[in-house]
PQR file with spaces between the fields and no chain letter, atoms N, CA, C, O and H, PARSE charges and radii, in Angstrom:
ATOM       1  N    MET     1      -1.716   40.355   -9.853 -0.4000 1.5000
ATOM       2  CA   MET     1      -3.144   40.248   -9.679 -0.0000 2.0000
ATOM       3  C    MET     1      -3.853   40.646  -10.963  0.5500 1.7000
ATOM       4  O    MET     1      -4.875   40.066  -11.330 -0.5500 1.4000
ATOM       5  N    LYS     2      -3.304   41.634  -11.633 -0.4000 1.5000
ATOM       6  CA   LYS     2      -3.911   42.054  -12.889 -0.0000 2.0000
ATOM       7  C    LYS     2      -3.906   40.919  -13.905  0.5500 1.7000
ATOM       8  O    LYS     2      -4.884   40.694  -14.618 -0.5500 1.4000
ATOM       9  H    LYS     2      -2.474   42.105  -11.335  0.4000 1.0000
ATOM      10  N    GLY     3      -2.776   40.207  -13.952 -0.4000 1.5000
ATOM      11  CA   GLY     3      -2.653   39.096  -14.891 -0.0000 2.0000
ATOM      12  C    GLY     3      -3.626   37.980  -14.565  0.5500 1.7000
ATOM      13  O    GLY     3      -4.210   37.392  -15.475 -0.5500 1.4000
ATOM      14  H    GLY     3      -1.982   40.390  -13.373  0.4000 1.0000
ATOM      15  N    GLN     4      -3.815   37.673  -13.292 -0.4000 1.5000
ATOM      16  CA   GLN     4      -4.760   36.635  -12.908 -0.0000 2.0000
ATOM      17  C    GLN     4      -6.173   37.035  -13.283  0.5500 1.7000
ATOM      18  O    GLN     4      -6.943   36.212  -13.778 -0.5500 1.4000
ATOM      19  H    GLN     4      -3.340   38.151  -12.553  0.4000 1.0000
ATOM      20  N    ALA     5      -6.521   38.295  -13.052 -0.4000 1.5000
ATOM      21  CA   ALA     5      -7.865   38.758  -13.389 -0.0000 2.0000
ATOM      22  C    ALA     5      -8.082   38.705  -14.896  0.5500 1.7000
ATOM      23  O    ALA     5      -9.168   38.357  -15.359 -0.5500 1.4000
ATOM      24  H    ALA     5      -5.896   38.963  -12.649  0.4000 1.0000
ATOM      25  N    ALA     6      -7.059   39.047  -15.652 -0.4000 1.5000
ATOM      26  CA   ALA     6      -7.180   39.029  -17.108 -0.0000 2.0000
ATOM      27  C    ALA     6      -7.297   37.601  -17.632  0.5500 1.7000
ATOM      28  O    ALA     6      -8.021   37.345  -18.594 -0.5500 1.4000
ATOM      29  H    ALA     6      -6.177   39.330  -15.276  0.4000 1.0000
ATOM      30  N    ALA     7      -6.601   36.695  -17.014 -0.4000 1.5000
ATOM      31  CA   ALA     7      -6.635   35.309  -17.476 -0.0000 2.0000
ATOM      32  C    ALA     7      -7.975   34.661  -17.169  0.5500 1.7000
ATOM      33  O    ALA     7      -8.483   33.879  -17.973 -0.5500 1.4000
ATOM      34  H    ALA     7      -6.013   36.902  -16.232  0.4000 1.0000
ATOM      35  N    GLY     8      -8.550   34.974  -16.022 -0.4000 1.5000
ATOM      36  CA   GLY     8      -9.847   34.410  -15.682 -0.0000 2.0000
ATOM      37  C    GLY     8      -9.807   32.950  -15.268  0.5500 1.7000
ATOM      38  O    GLY     8     -10.854   32.316  -15.140 -0.5500 1.4000
ATOM      39  H    GLY     8      -8.138   35.609  -15.369  0.4000 1.0000
ATOM      40  N    ILE     9      -8.621   32.410  -15.058 -0.4000 1.5000
ATOM      41  CA   ILE     9      -8.492   30.997  -14.691 -0.0000 2.0000
ATOM      42  C    ILE     9      -7.639   30.904  -13.428  0.5500 1.7000
ATOM      43  O    ILE     9      -6.530   31.435  -13.368 -0.5500 1.4000
ATOM      44  H    ILE     9      -7.770   32.925  -15.161  0.4000 1.0000
ATOM      45  N    ASN    10      -8.171   30.228  -12.438 -0.4000 1.5000
ATOM      46  CA   ASN    10      -7.397   29.944  -11.231 -0.0000 2.0000
ATOM      47  C    ASN    10      -7.074   28.463  -11.238  0.5500 1.7000
ATOM      48  O    ASN    10      -7.950   27.622  -11.040 -0.5500 1.4000
ATOM      49  H    ASN    10      -9.072   29.796  -12.486  0.4000 1.0000
ATOM      50  N    LEU    11      -5.818   28.156  -11.466 -0.4000 1.5000
ATOM      51  CA   LEU    11      -5.402   26.755  -11.506 -0.0000 2.0000
ATOM      52  C    LEU    11      -5.296   26.204  -10.095  0.5500 1.7000
ATOM      53  O    LEU    11      -4.919   26.930   -9.175 -0.5500 1.4000
ATOM      54  H    LEU    11      -5.106   28.840  -11.628  0.4000 1.0000
ATOM      55  N    PRO    12      -5.621   24.933   -9.911 -0.5600 1.5000
ATOM      56  CA   PRO    12      -5.470   24.339   -8.582  0.2800 2.0000
ATOM      57  C    PRO    12      -3.994   24.195   -8.238  0.5500 1.7000
ATOM      58  O    PRO    12      -3.154   24.103   -9.134 -0.5500 1.4000
ATOM      59  N    PRO    13      -3.672   24.175   -6.955 -0.5600 1.5000
ATOM      60  CA   PRO    13      -2.268   24.017   -6.571  0.2800 2.0000
ATOM      61  C    PRO    13      -1.768   22.617   -6.905  0.5500 1.7000
ATOM      62  O    PRO    13      -2.531   21.650   -6.917 -0.5500 1.4000
ATOM      63  N    LEU    14      -0.479   22.534   -7.173 -0.4000 1.5000
ATOM      64  CA   LEU    14       0.149   21.245   -7.440 -0.0000 2.0000
ATOM      65  C    LEU    14       0.195   20.448   -6.146  0.5500 1.7000
ATOM      66  O    LEU    14       0.643   20.976   -5.128 -0.5500 1.4000
ATOM      67  H    LEU    14       0.141   23.319   -7.163  0.4000 1.0000
ATOM      68  N    PRO    15      -0.248   19.206   -6.146 -0.5600 1.5000
ATOM      69  CA   PRO    15      -0.168   18.401   -4.921  0.2800 2.0000
ATOM      70  C    PRO    15       1.271   18.339   -4.410  0.5500 1.7000
ATOM      71  O    PRO    15       2.212   18.159   -5.184 -0.5500 1.4000
ATOM      72  N    GLU    16       1.424   18.491   -3.103 -0.4000 1.5000
ATOM      73  CA   GLU    16       2.753   18.571   -2.495 -0.0000 2.0000
ATOM      74  C    GLU    16       3.625   17.352   -2.773  0.5500 1.7000
ATOM      75  O    GLU    16       4.833   17.491   -2.961 -0.5500 1.4000
ATOM      76  H    GLU    16       0.661   18.638   -2.474  0.4000 1.0000
ATOM      77  N    ASP    17       3.031   16.158   -2.803 -0.4000 1.5000
ATOM      78  CA   ASP    17       3.872   14.977   -3.004 -0.0000 2.0000
ATOM      79  C    ASP    17       4.510   14.958   -4.385  0.5500 1.7000
ATOM      80  O    ASP    17       5.485   14.238   -4.598 -0.5500 1.4000
ATOM      81  H    ASP    17       2.049   16.045   -2.650  0.4000 1.0000
ATOM      82  N    LEU    18       3.983   15.733   -5.326 -0.4000 1.5000
ATOM      83  CA   LEU    18       4.558   15.760   -6.671 -0.0000 2.0000
ATOM      84  C    LEU    18       5.843   16.595   -6.714  0.5500 1.7000
ATOM      85  O    LEU    18       6.597   16.512   -7.683 -0.5500 1.4000
ATOM      86  H    LEU    18       3.191   16.318   -5.153  0.4000 1.0000
ATOM      87  N    ARG    19       6.094   17.383   -5.692 -0.4000 1.5000
ATOM      88  CA   ARG    19       7.317   18.177   -5.620 -0.0000 2.0000
ATOM      89  C    ARG    19       8.454   17.427   -4.928  0.5500 1.7000
ATOM      90  O    ARG    19       9.605   17.859   -4.987 -0.5500 1.4000
ATOM      91  H    ARG    19       5.481   17.450   -4.904  0.4000 1.0000
ATOM      92  N    ARG    20       8.147   16.327   -4.285 -0.4000 1.5000
ATOM      93  CA   ARG    20       9.134   15.590   -3.484 -0.0000 2.0000
ATOM      94  C    ARG    20      10.163   14.885   -4.377  0.5500 1.7000
ATOM      95  O    ARG    20       9.830   14.348   -5.433 -0.5500 1.4000
ATOM      96  H    ARG    20       7.212   15.976   -4.237  0.4000 1.0000
ATOM      97  N    GLN    21      11.399   14.902   -3.930 -0.4000 1.5000
ATOM      98  CA   GLN    21      12.473   14.179   -4.601 -0.0000 2.0000
ATOM      99  C    GLN    21      12.677   12.848   -3.884  0.5500 1.7000
ATOM     100  O    GLN    21      12.583   12.784   -2.658 -0.5500 1.4000
ATOM     101  H    GLN    21      11.670   15.339   -3.072  0.4000 1.0000
ATOM     102  N    GLU    22      12.949   11.809   -4.624 -0.4000 1.5000
ATOM     103  CA   GLU    22      13.185   10.479   -4.050 -0.0000 2.0000
ATOM     104  C    GLU    22      14.673   10.298   -3.811  0.5500 1.7000
ATOM     105  O    GLU    22      15.484   10.486   -4.717 -0.5500 1.4000
ATOM     106  H    GLU    22      13.025   11.861   -5.619  0.4000 1.0000
ATOM     107  N    ALA    23      15.023    9.934   -2.594 -0.4000 1.5000
ATOM     108  CA   ALA    23      16.434    9.723   -2.244 -0.0000 2.0000
ATOM     109  C    ALA    23      16.883    8.342   -2.709  0.5500 1.7000
ATOM     110  O    ALA    23      16.076    7.422   -2.845 -0.5500 1.4000
ATOM     111  H    ALA    23      14.364    9.781   -1.857  0.4000 1.0000
ATOM     112  N    HIS    24      18.180    8.217   -2.948 -0.4000 1.5000
ATOM     113  CA   HIS    24      18.748    6.903   -3.263 -0.0000 2.0000
ATOM     114  C    HIS    24      18.725    6.041   -2.018  0.5500 1.7000
ATOM     115  O    HIS    24      18.688    6.553   -0.899 -0.5500 1.4000
ATOM     116  H    HIS    24      18.836    8.964   -2.838  0.4000 1.0000
ATOM     117  N    ALA    25      18.747    4.746   -2.211 -0.4000 1.5000
ATOM     118  CA   ALA    25      18.816    3.816   -1.089 -0.0000 2.0000
ATOM     119  C    ALA    25      20.145    3.989   -0.372  0.5500 1.7000
ATOM     120  O    ALA    25      21.184    4.200   -0.996 -0.5500 1.4000
ATOM     121  H    ALA    25      18.777    4.331   -3.120  0.4000 1.0000
ATOM     122  N    SER    26      20.090    3.895    0.943 -0.4000 1.5000
ATOM     123  CA   SER    26      21.337    4.025    1.707 -0.0000 2.0000
ATOM     124  C    SER    26      22.194    2.774    1.503  0.5500 1.7000
ATOM     125  O    SER    26      21.678    1.679    1.282 -0.5500 1.4000
ATOM     126  H    SER    26      19.246    3.723    1.450  0.4000 1.0000
ATOM     127  N    VAL    27      23.485    2.961    1.580 -0.4000 1.5000
ATOM     128  CA   VAL    27      24.430    1.857    1.417 -0.0000 2.0000
ATOM     129  C    VAL    27      25.134    1.662    2.750  0.5500 1.7000
ATOM     130  O    VAL    27      25.825    2.554    3.242 -0.5500 1.4000
ATOM     131  H    VAL    27      23.904    3.851    1.759  0.4000 1.0000
ATOM     132  N    LEU    28      24.948    0.490    3.319 -0.4000 1.5000
ATOM     133  CA   LEU    28      25.588    0.160    4.587 -0.0000 2.0000
ATOM     134  C    LEU    28      26.742   -0.800    4.329  0.5500 1.7000
ATOM     135  O    LEU    28      26.614   -1.752    3.560 -0.5500 1.4000
ATOM     136  H    LEU    28      24.387   -0.235    2.919  0.4000 1.0000
ATOM     137  N    GLU    29      27.852   -0.541    4.974 -0.4000 1.5000
ATOM     138  CA   GLU    29      29.035   -1.370    4.776 -0.0000 2.0000
ATOM     139  C    GLU    29      28.736   -2.819    5.161  0.5500 1.7000
ATOM     140  O    GLU    29      28.183   -3.090    6.226 -0.5500 1.4000
ATOM     141  H    GLU    29      27.955    0.233    5.599  0.4000 1.0000
ATOM     142  N    GLY    30      29.106   -3.733    4.287 -0.4000 1.5000
ATOM     143  CA   GLY    30      28.925   -5.153    4.536 -0.0000 2.0000
ATOM     144  C    GLY    30      27.556   -5.691    4.142  0.5500 1.7000
ATOM     145  O    GLY    30      27.304   -6.890    4.259 -0.5500 1.4000
ATOM     146  H    GLY    30      29.556   -3.513    3.422  0.4000 1.0000
ATOM     147  N    GLU    31      26.690   -4.834    3.684 -0.4000 1.5000
ATOM     148  CA   GLU    31      25.338   -5.266    3.284 -0.0000 2.0000
ATOM     149  C    GLU    31      25.396   -5.907    1.900  0.5500 1.7000
ATOM     150  O    GLU    31      26.155   -5.457    1.042 -0.5500 1.4000
ATOM     151  H    GLU    31      26.895   -3.860    3.588  0.4000 1.0000
ATOM     152  N    PRO    32      24.609   -6.942    1.678 -0.5600 1.5000
ATOM     153  CA   PRO    32      24.597   -7.564    0.353  0.2800 2.0000
ATOM     154  C    PRO    32      24.111   -6.578   -0.721  0.5500 1.7000
ATOM     155  O    PRO    32      23.175   -5.810   -0.502 -0.5500 1.4000
ATOM     156  N    VAL    33      24.752   -6.620   -1.850 -0.4000 1.5000
ATOM     157  CA   VAL    33      24.407   -5.721   -2.955 -0.0000 2.0000
ATOM     158  C    VAL    33      22.951   -5.928   -3.380  0.5500 1.7000
ATOM     159  O    VAL    33      22.283   -4.966   -3.759 -0.5500 1.4000
ATOM     160  H    VAL    33      25.513   -7.244   -2.028  0.4000 1.0000
ATOM     161  N    ILE    34      22.456   -7.142   -3.324 -0.4000 1.5000
ATOM     162  CA   ILE    34      21.088   -7.420   -3.749 -0.0000 2.0000
ATOM     163  C    ILE    34      20.076   -6.673   -2.876  0.5500 1.7000
ATOM     164  O    ILE    34      19.032   -6.247   -3.371 -0.5500 1.4000
ATOM     165  H    ILE    34      22.998   -7.923   -3.016  0.4000 1.0000
ATOM     166  N    ALA    35      20.374   -6.511   -1.591 -0.4000 1.5000
ATOM     167  CA   ALA    35      19.484   -5.773   -0.691 -0.0000 2.0000
ATOM     168  C    ALA    35      19.455   -4.290   -1.066  0.5500 1.7000
ATOM     169  O    ALA    35      18.398   -3.659   -1.051 -0.5500 1.4000
ATOM     170  H    ALA    35      21.223   -6.857   -1.189  0.4000 1.0000
ATOM     171  N    ILE    36      20.616   -3.747   -1.401 -0.4000 1.5000
ATOM     172  CA   ILE    36      20.706   -2.342   -1.816 -0.0000 2.0000
ATOM     173  C    ILE    36      19.940   -2.158   -3.125  0.5500 1.7000
ATOM     174  O    ILE    36      19.188   -1.196   -3.279 -0.5500 1.4000
ATOM     175  H    ILE    36      21.474   -4.259   -1.414  0.4000 1.0000
ATOM     176  N    LEU    37      20.130   -3.066   -4.047 -0.4000 1.5000
ATOM     177  CA   LEU    37      19.442   -3.002   -5.331 -0.0000 2.0000
ATOM     178  C    LEU    37      17.931   -3.080   -5.145  0.5500 1.7000
ATOM     179  O    LEU    37      17.188   -2.362   -5.813 -0.5500 1.4000
ATOM     180  H    LEU    37      20.741   -3.848   -3.922  0.4000 1.0000
ATOM     181  N    ALA    38      17.477   -3.934   -4.255 -0.4000 1.5000
ATOM     182  CA   ALA    38      16.035   -4.059   -4.012 -0.0000 2.0000
ATOM     183  C    ALA    38      15.460   -2.741   -3.491  0.5500 1.7000
ATOM     184  O    ALA    38      14.394   -2.312   -3.932 -0.5500 1.4000
ATOM     185  H    ALA    38      18.081   -4.517   -3.712  0.4000 1.0000
ATOM     186  N    ARG    39      16.163   -2.098   -2.555 -0.4000 1.5000
ATOM     187  CA   ARG    39      15.681   -0.811   -2.028 -0.0000 2.0000
ATOM     188  C    ARG    39      15.725    0.278   -3.093  0.5500 1.7000
ATOM     189  O    ARG    39      14.850    1.142   -3.145 -0.5500 1.4000
ATOM     190  H    ARG    39      17.029   -2.446   -2.197  0.4000 1.0000
ATOM     191  N    GLU    40      16.743    0.231   -3.935 -0.4000 1.5000
ATOM     192  CA   GLU    40      16.852    1.220   -5.015 -0.0000 2.0000
ATOM     193  C    GLU    40      15.694    1.056   -6.004  0.5500 1.7000
ATOM     194  O    GLU    40      15.143    2.041   -6.494 -0.5500 1.4000
ATOM     195  H    GLU    40      17.454   -0.470   -3.892  0.4000 1.0000
ATOM     196  N    ARG    41      15.336   -0.187   -6.290 -0.4000 1.5000
ATOM     197  CA   ARG    41      14.202   -0.437   -7.190 -0.0000 2.0000
ATOM     198  C    ARG    41      12.889    0.037   -6.562  0.5500 1.7000
ATOM     199  O    ARG    41      12.018    0.543   -7.270 -0.5500 1.4000
ATOM     200  H    ARG    41      15.783   -0.988   -5.892  0.4000 1.0000
ATOM     201  N    GLN    42      12.738   -0.118   -5.260 -0.4000 1.5000
ATOM     202  CA   GLN    42      11.541    0.387   -4.579 -0.0000 2.0000
ATOM     203  C    GLN    42      11.471    1.908   -4.682  0.5500 1.7000
ATOM     204  O    GLN    42      10.399    2.474   -4.896 -0.5500 1.4000
ATOM     205  H    GLN    42      13.446   -0.529   -4.685  0.4000 1.0000
ATOM     206  N    ALA    43      12.615    2.563   -4.529 -0.4000 1.5000
ATOM     207  CA   ALA    43      12.657    4.015   -4.659 -0.0000 2.0000
ATOM     208  C    ALA    43      12.285    4.430   -6.084  0.5500 1.7000
ATOM     209  O    ALA    43      11.562    5.406   -6.283 -0.5500 1.4000
ATOM     210  H    ALA    43      13.486    2.104   -4.355  0.4000 1.0000
ATOM     211  N    LEU    44      12.778    3.694   -7.058 -0.4000 1.5000
ATOM     212  CA   LEU    44      12.439    3.991   -8.450 -0.0000 2.0000
ATOM     213  C    LEU    44      10.953    3.790   -8.704  0.5500 1.7000
ATOM     214  O    LEU    44      10.335    4.579   -9.419 -0.5500 1.4000
ATOM     215  H    LEU    44      13.366    2.902   -6.896  0.4000 1.0000
ATOM     216  N    ASP    45      10.379    2.754   -8.136 -0.4000 1.5000
ATOM     217  CA   ASP    45       8.933    2.526   -8.278 -0.0000 2.0000
ATOM     218  C    ASP    45       8.140    3.692   -7.690  0.5500 1.7000
ATOM     219  O    ASP    45       7.154    4.131   -8.283 -0.5500 1.4000
ATOM     220  H    ASP    45      10.881    2.112   -7.555  0.4000 1.0000
ATOM     221  N    ARG    46       8.565    4.197   -6.524 -0.4000 1.5000
ATOM     222  CA   ARG    46       7.871    5.348   -5.917 -0.0000 2.0000
ATOM     223  C    ARG    46       8.001    6.582   -6.802  0.5500 1.7000
ATOM     224  O    ARG    46       7.033    7.319   -6.988 -0.5500 1.4000
ATOM     225  H    ARG    46       9.365    3.840   -6.043  0.4000 1.0000
ATOM     226  N    ALA    47       9.199    6.809   -7.349 -0.4000 1.5000
ATOM     227  CA   ALA    47       9.420    7.967   -8.217 -0.0000 2.0000
ATOM     228  C    ALA    47       8.591    7.857   -9.493  0.5500 1.7000
ATOM     229  O    ALA    47       8.021    8.848   -9.949 -0.5500 1.4000
ATOM     230  H    ALA    47       9.985    6.210   -7.198  0.4000 1.0000
ATOM     231  N    ASN    48       8.523    6.668  -10.066 -0.4000 1.5000
ATOM     232  CA   ASN    48       7.722    6.481  -11.278 -0.0000 2.0000
ATOM     233  C    ASN    48       6.234    6.680  -11.002  0.5500 1.7000
ATOM     234  O    ASN    48       5.521    7.248  -11.829 -0.5500 1.4000
ATOM     235  H    ASN    48       8.986    5.864   -9.695  0.4000 1.0000
ATOM     236  N    ALA    49       5.765    6.221   -9.855 -0.4000 1.5000
ATOM     237  CA   ALA    49       4.360    6.417   -9.492 -0.0000 2.0000
ATOM     238  C    ALA    49       4.067    7.909   -9.319  0.5500 1.7000
ATOM     239  O    ALA    49       3.019    8.396   -9.743 -0.5500 1.4000
ATOM     240  H    ALA    49       6.344    5.760   -9.182  0.4000 1.0000
ATOM     241  N    ARG    50       4.993    8.622   -8.699 -0.4000 1.5000
ATOM     242  CA   ARG    50       4.817   10.061   -8.511 -0.0000 2.0000
ATOM     243  C    ARG    50       4.795   10.766   -9.868  0.5500 1.7000
ATOM     244  O    ARG    50       3.989   11.672  -10.084 -0.5500 1.4000
ATOM     245  H    ARG    50       5.844    8.226   -8.354  0.4000 1.0000
ATOM     246  N    GLN    51       5.662   10.360  -10.767 -0.4000 1.5000
ATOM     247  CA   GLN    51       5.686   10.962  -12.103 -0.0000 2.0000
ATOM     248  C    GLN    51       4.371   10.679  -12.827  0.5500 1.7000
ATOM     249  O    GLN    51       3.858   11.539  -13.543 -0.5500 1.4000
ATOM     250  H    GLN    51       6.317    9.625  -10.591  0.4000 1.0000
ATOM     251  N    GLY    52       3.832    9.491  -12.645 -0.4000 1.5000
ATOM     252  CA   GLY    52       2.540    9.157  -13.241 -0.0000 2.0000
ATOM     253  C    GLY    52       1.424   10.043  -12.705  0.5500 1.7000
ATOM     254  O    GLY    52       0.543   10.461  -13.456 -0.5500 1.4000
ATOM     255  H    GLY    52       4.249    8.793  -12.064  0.4000 1.0000
ATOM     256  N    ARG    53       1.460   10.335  -11.390 -0.4000 1.5000
ATOM     257  CA   ARG    53       0.465   11.241  -10.810 -0.0000 2.0000
ATOM     258  C    ARG    53       0.630   12.651  -11.354  0.5500 1.7000
ATOM     259  O    ARG    53      -0.358   13.362  -11.541 -0.5500 1.4000
ATOM     260  H    ARG    53       2.175    9.995  -10.780  0.4000 1.0000
ATOM     261  N    SER    54       1.878   13.068  -11.614 -0.4000 1.5000
ATOM     262  CA   SER    54       2.118   14.388  -12.205 -0.0000 2.0000
ATOM     263  C    SER    54       1.500   14.481  -13.594  0.5500 1.7000
ATOM     264  O    SER    54       0.863   15.478  -13.934 -0.5500 1.4000
ATOM     265  H    SER    54       2.680   12.491  -11.463  0.4000 1.0000
ATOM     266  N    VAL    55       1.689   13.450  -14.381 -0.4000 1.5000
ATOM     267  CA   VAL    55       1.123   13.423  -15.728 -0.0000 2.0000
ATOM     268  C    VAL    55      -0.398   13.447  -15.662  0.5500 1.7000
ATOM     269  O    VAL    55      -1.041   14.159  -16.434 -0.5500 1.4000
ATOM     270  H    VAL    55       2.207   12.640  -14.105  0.4000 1.0000
ATOM     271  N    GLN    56      -0.977   12.679  -14.752 -0.4000 1.5000
ATOM     272  CA   GLN    56      -2.436   12.649  -14.599 -0.0000 2.0000
ATOM     273  C    GLN    56      -2.954   14.021  -14.170  0.5500 1.7000
ATOM     274  O    GLN    56      -3.983   14.479  -14.666 -0.5500 1.4000
ATOM     275  H    GLN    56      -0.455   12.100  -14.125  0.4000 1.0000
ATOM     276  N    PHE    57      -2.249   14.674  -13.256 -0.4000 1.5000
ATOM     277  CA   PHE    57      -2.633   16.014  -12.804 -0.0000 2.0000
ATOM     278  C    PHE    57      -2.626   16.973  -13.987  0.5500 1.7000
ATOM     279  O    PHE    57      -3.576   17.734  -14.170 -0.5500 1.4000
ATOM     280  H    PHE    57      -1.413   14.302  -12.852  0.4000 1.0000
ATOM     281  N    TYR    58      -1.571   16.945  -14.788 -0.4000 1.5000
ATOM     282  CA   TYR    58      -1.466   17.824  -15.951 -0.0000 2.0000
ATOM     283  C    TYR    58      -2.557   17.505  -16.974  0.5500 1.7000
ATOM     284  O    TYR    58      -3.181   18.416  -17.518 -0.5500 1.4000
ATOM     285  H    TYR    58      -0.799   16.327  -14.639  0.4000 1.0000
ATOM     286  N    ASP    59      -2.786   16.228  -17.237 -0.4000 1.5000
ATOM     287  CA   ASP    59      -3.830   15.841  -18.186 -0.0000 2.0000
ATOM     288  C    ASP    59      -5.201   16.309  -17.728  0.5500 1.7000
ATOM     289  O    ASP    59      -6.012   16.751  -18.543 -0.5500 1.4000
ATOM     290  H    ASP    59      -2.279   15.488  -16.796  0.4000 1.0000
ATOM     291  N    ASP    60      -5.467   16.214  -16.421 -0.4000 1.5000
ATOM     292  CA   ASP    60      -6.743   16.708  -15.891 -0.0000 2.0000
ATOM     293  C    ASP    60      -6.876   18.211  -16.108  0.5500 1.7000
ATOM     294  O    ASP    60      -7.946   18.699  -16.470 -0.5500 1.4000
ATOM     295  H    ASP    60      -4.809   15.855  -15.760  0.4000 1.0000
ATOM     296  N    LEU    61      -5.787   18.940  -15.886 -0.4000 1.5000
ATOM     297  CA   LEU    61      -5.823   20.393  -16.102 -0.0000 2.0000
ATOM     298  C    LEU    61      -6.109   20.733  -17.555  0.5500 1.7000
ATOM     299  O    LEU    61      -6.963   21.570  -17.847 -0.5500 1.4000
ATOM     300  H    LEU    61      -4.918   18.543  -15.592  0.4000 1.0000
ATOM     301  N    THR    62      -5.393   20.082  -18.465 -0.4000 1.5000
ATOM     302  CA   THR    62      -5.590   20.420  -19.875 -0.0000 2.0000
ATOM     303  C    THR    62      -6.976   20.018  -20.359  0.5500 1.7000
ATOM     304  O    THR    62      -7.530   20.673  -21.241 -0.5500 1.4000
ATOM     305  H    THR    62      -4.699   19.401  -18.228  0.4000 1.0000
ATOM     306  N    SER    63      -7.548   18.954  -19.800 -0.4000 1.5000
ATOM     307  CA   SER    63      -8.900   18.582  -20.238 -0.0000 2.0000
ATOM     308  C    SER    63      -9.932   19.556  -19.682  0.5500 1.7000
ATOM     309  O    SER    63     -10.947   19.814  -20.329 -0.5500 1.4000
ATOM     310  H    SER    63      -7.098   18.422  -19.083  0.4000 1.0000
ATOM     311  N    ARG    64      -9.685   20.102  -18.484 -0.4000 1.5000
ATOM     312  CA   ARG    64     -10.627   21.074  -17.903 -0.0000 2.0000
ATOM     313  C    ARG    64     -10.511   22.451  -18.513  0.5500 1.7000
ATOM     314  O    ARG    64     -11.520   23.108  -18.768 -0.5500 1.4000
ATOM     315  H    ARG    64      -8.861   19.891  -17.958  0.4000 1.0000
ATOM     316  N    TYR    65      -9.277   22.897  -18.753 -0.4000 1.5000
ATOM     317  CA   TYR    65      -9.054   24.276  -19.194 -0.0000 2.0000
ATOM     318  C    TYR    65      -8.634   24.377  -20.648  0.5500 1.7000
ATOM     319  O    TYR    65      -8.521   25.482  -21.179 -0.5500 1.4000
ATOM     320  H    TYR    65      -8.457   22.363  -18.546  0.4000 1.0000
ATOM     321  N    GLY    66      -8.403   23.258  -21.299 -0.4000 1.5000
ATOM     322  CA   GLY    66      -7.959   23.279  -22.685 -0.0000 2.0000
ATOM     323  C    GLY    66      -6.490   23.617  -22.779  0.5500 1.7000
ATOM     324  O    GLY    66      -5.951   24.343  -21.943 -0.5500 1.4000
ATOM     325  H    GLY    66      -8.495   22.361  -20.868  0.4000 1.0000
ATOM     326  N    ALA    67      -5.850   23.090  -23.795 -0.4000 1.5000
ATOM     327  CA   ALA    67      -4.427   23.361  -24.010 -0.0000 2.0000
ATOM     328  C    ALA    67      -4.281   24.743  -24.603  0.5500 1.7000
ATOM     329  O    ALA    67      -4.828   25.031  -25.667 -0.5500 1.4000
ATOM     330  H    ALA    67      -6.288   22.500  -24.473  0.4000 1.0000
ATOM     331  N    ARG    68      -3.547   25.597  -23.921 -0.4000 1.5000
ATOM     332  CA   ARG    68      -3.305   26.960  -24.411 -0.0000 2.0000
ATOM     333  C    ARG    68      -1.836   27.093  -24.730  0.5500 1.7000
ATOM     334  O    ARG    68      -0.991   26.897  -23.856 -0.5500 1.4000
ATOM     335  H    ARG    68      -3.102   25.364  -23.056  0.4000 1.0000
ATOM     336  N    ARG    69      -1.522   27.415  -25.940 -0.4000 1.5000
ATOM     337  CA   ARG    69      -0.115   27.562  -26.346 -0.0000 2.0000
ATOM     338  C    ARG    69       0.123   28.915  -26.939  0.5500 1.7000
ATOM     339  O    ARG    69       1.245   29.225  -27.339 -0.5500 1.4000
ATOM     340  H    ARG    69      -2.208   27.574  -26.650  0.4000 1.0000
């Protein structure tokens, strides 16, 4: 608490969806490989979108509070 008071900055919480891990597409026996690949690409698209939101969240923080190093 002392450190927070000294810093004078209360950062907003990280949005929960940015902490989520994306699972690999399930592989079902006898399923065409192209179907598995399509689901895997969808998972990658979701992960990339989430990473983009993480970057935007961080950029918003640094623009509001300034980069402190």
